[in-house]
C-alpha positions in Angstrom: 29.3 -20.8 -19.9 27.8 -19.9 -23.3 27.8 -16.4 -24.7 24.1 -16.2 -24.3 24.3 -17.1 -20.6 27.0 -14.5 -20.1 24.8 -11.9 -21.7 21.8 -12.8 -19.6 23.9 -12.8 -16.4 25.3 -9.4 -17.3 21.8 -8.0 -17.9 20.6 -9.5 -14.6 23.5 -7.9 -12.7 22.6 -4.5 -14.3 19.0 -4.9 -13.3 19.9 -5.4 -9.7 21.4 -1.9 -9.4 19.6 0.7 -7.4 20.4 3.3 -10.0 18.6 1.2 -12.6 15.5 0.9 -10.5 15.5 4.6 -9.9 15.6 5.2 -13.6 12.8 2.7 -14.1 10.8 4.5 -11.5 11.4 7.8 -13.2 10.3 6.4 -16.6 7.1 5.1 -15.1 6.5 8.4 -13.4 6.9 10.2 -16.8 4.6 7.6 -18.4 2.1 8.2 -15.7 2.0 12.0 -16.3 1.8 11.5 -20.1 -0.9 8.9 -19.7 -3.1 11.1 -17.5 -2.7 13.9 -20.1 -3.6 11.5 -22.9 -6.9 10.5 -21.1 -7.7 14.0 -19.8 -10.5 14.6 -22.4 -12.2 11.3 -21.7 -11.8 11.8 -17.9 -13.5 15.2 -18.1 -16.5 13.7 -19.9 -16.8 10.8 -17.4 -18.9 10.7 -14.2 -16.7 11.5 -11.3 -17.2 8.1 -9.6 -16.0 6.3 -12.7 -13.0 8.4 -13.5 -10.5 6.2 -11.7 -11.4 3.4 -14.2 -10.6 5.5 -17.3 -6.8 5.9 -17.4 -6.0 2.2 -17.1 -2.3 2.2 -18.1 -1.4 5.5 -16.3 -2.9 4.1 -13.1 -0.9 0.9 -13.5 2.3 2.9 -14.0 1.4 5.0 -10.9 0.9 1.9 -8.8 4.3 0.5 -10.0 6.1 3.9 -9.5 4.8 4.2 -5.9 5.8 0.5 -5.2 9.4 1.1 -6.5 9.7 4.1 -4.2 8.5 2.1 -1.3 10.9 -0.8 -2.1 13.9 1.4 -2.6 13.1 3.5 0.5 11.1 1.1 2.7 8.9 2.8 5.4 9.3 1.8 9.0 5.6 1.1 9.5 4.5 -2.4 8.9 1.2 -1.1 7.7 2.9 1.0 5.0 5.1 -1.9 4.0 2.0 -4.0 3.5 0.5 -1.2 1.4 3.7 -1.1 -0.7 3.3 -4.9 -1.3 -0.3 -4.4 -2.5 0.8 -1.6 -4.8 3.5 -3.8 -6.3 1.0 -6.6 -6.9 -1.5 -4.1 -8.4 1.3 -2.5 -10.5 2.7 -5.6 -12.1 -0.6 -7.2 -12.8 -2.1 -4.0 -14.2 1.0 -3.4 -16.3 0.8 -6.9 -17.7 -2.9 -6.8 -18.5 -3.1 -3.4 -20.0 0.2 -3.7 -21.8 -1.0 -6.9 -23.4 -4.4 -5.4 -24.1 -3.0 -2.4 -25.9 -0.5 -4.5 -27.9 -3.4 -6.6 -29.1 -5.7 -3.7 -29.9 -3.0 -1.6 -31.6 -1.8 -4.6 -33.6 -5.3 -5.2 -34.8 -5.6 -1.6 -35.7 -2.4 -1.8 -37.8 -3.7 -4.7 -39.8 -7.2 -3.1 -40.1 -5.9 0.3 -41.2 -2.7 -1.0 -42.9 -0.8 1.6 -40.9 -0.5 3.3 -37.6 0.2 7.0 -36.9 3.6 7.7 -35.3 1.8 8.3 -32.0 0.2 4.8 -32.3 3.6 3.2 -33.0 5.0 4.9 -29.9 2.0 3.7 -27.8 2.6 0.1 -29.1 6.2 0.1 -27.9 5.4 1.8 -24.6 2.7 -0.8 -23.8 4.9 -3.6 -25.0 7.5 -2.2 -22.5 4.9 -2.3 -19.8 4.2 -5.9 -20.5 7.9 -6.9 -20.5 8.6 -4.8 -17.4 5.9 -6.6 -15.4 7.4 -10.0 -16.4 11.0 -9.1 -15.9 10.6 -7.6 -12.5 8.6 -10.5 -11.1 10.1 -13.5 -13.0 13.7 -12.6 -13.7 14.5 -9.9 -11.1 11.8 -10.2 -8.5 12.1 -7.5 -5.9 9.0 -7.8 -3.6 7.6 -10.6 -1.6 3.9 -10.8 -2.2 1.4 -13.4 -1.2 -1.8 -14.9 -2.6 -4.0 -12.3 -0.9 -2.1 -9.5 -2.7 -2.6 -11.1 -6.1 -6.2 -11.9 -5.3 -6.8 -8.3 -4.4 -5.2 -7.2 -7.7 -7.5 -9.6 -9.6 -10.5 -8.0 -7.9 -9.3 -4.6 -9.0 -8.8 -5.8 -12.6 -12.2 -7.4 -12.6 -14.0 -4.3 -11.4 -12.0 -2.2 -13.9 -13.2 -4.5 -16.7 -16.7 -4.2 -15.4 -16.6 -0.5 -15.4 -15.0 -0.3 -18.8 -17.5 -2.4 -20.7 -20.7 -2.0 -18.7 -20.4 1.8 -18.2 -18.5 2.4 -21.5 -15.3 4.0 -20.1 -13.0 1.7 -22.1 -10.0 3.2 -23.8 -9.9 4.3 -27.4 -10.2 1.5 -30.0 -8.7 2.1 -33.5 -11.4 -0.3 -34.8 -14.7 0.2 -32.9 -16.2 -2.9 -34.5 -13.7 -4.8 -32.4 -15.7 -3.8 -29.2 -17.8 -7.0 -29.0 -14.7 -9.1 -29.2 -12.7 -7.0 -26.7 -15.6 -7.0 -24.3 -15.1 -10.8 -24.0 -11.3 -10.9 -24.4 -10.5 -8.3 -21.7 -12.0 -10.3 -18.7 -10.2 -13.4 -20.1 -6.9 -11.4 -19.9 -7.7 -10.7 -16.3 -7.9 -14.5 -15.7 -4.7 -15.0 -17.7 -3.0 -12.4 -15.6 -4.1 -14.2 -12.4 -2.6 -17.5 -13.6 0.6 -15.8 -14.8 1.4 -14.0 -11.5 -0.1 -16.5 -8.9 3.0 -18.8 -9.1 5.2 -15.8 -8.2 3.8 -15.8 -4.6 7.1 -17.1 -3.2 10.2 -15.6 -1.6 11.7 -12.7 -3.5 14.9 -10.8 -3.4 15.4 -8.5 -0.5 16.6 -4.9 -0.6 20.1 -6.0 0.5 20.7 -7.6 -2.9 20.9 -4.1 -4.5 24.3 -2.9 -5.6 
């Protein structure tokens, strides 16, 4: 076994620990609160029936946080367990899309402005973490069994979110507003990419008993 394989195996063993997942859930919960605070001004100036589509990343983190809670402490009800699975699918796909979206937009902003404020740098790393988190906890350390219907539902959510963002103008802040025409096209394409990334993961996943 090579050193690289040993390192990877050690990381995977760490990621299977319940305490790690509790910490990840706590971090996502903190990110959810911070995100809703970040979008508060925009939400206040948005029509009430469109407000759910404004804080994209915080809602994604909320989905994932609730899913983690349901996976760690599974409910007895079959209906609630199914709801947790939908939340997991919504969470990972949303984390991936909006994490990737923000990384693209903020990177463009950096090259356009030749710098980013400290807050922008923090947002870049936070959203890169969202992107990595979604891939790690479905591809490397999968924890929830989800089926095509769950991913299909997540895709519908992403599509309607894209529609609301760019038809009704509730999209997140852009460091370079002239990028809007490009982002309007790129964002739905990211939804399609997200579908193709996560569709192959509709297979057997690890069960709760694999936690240590």
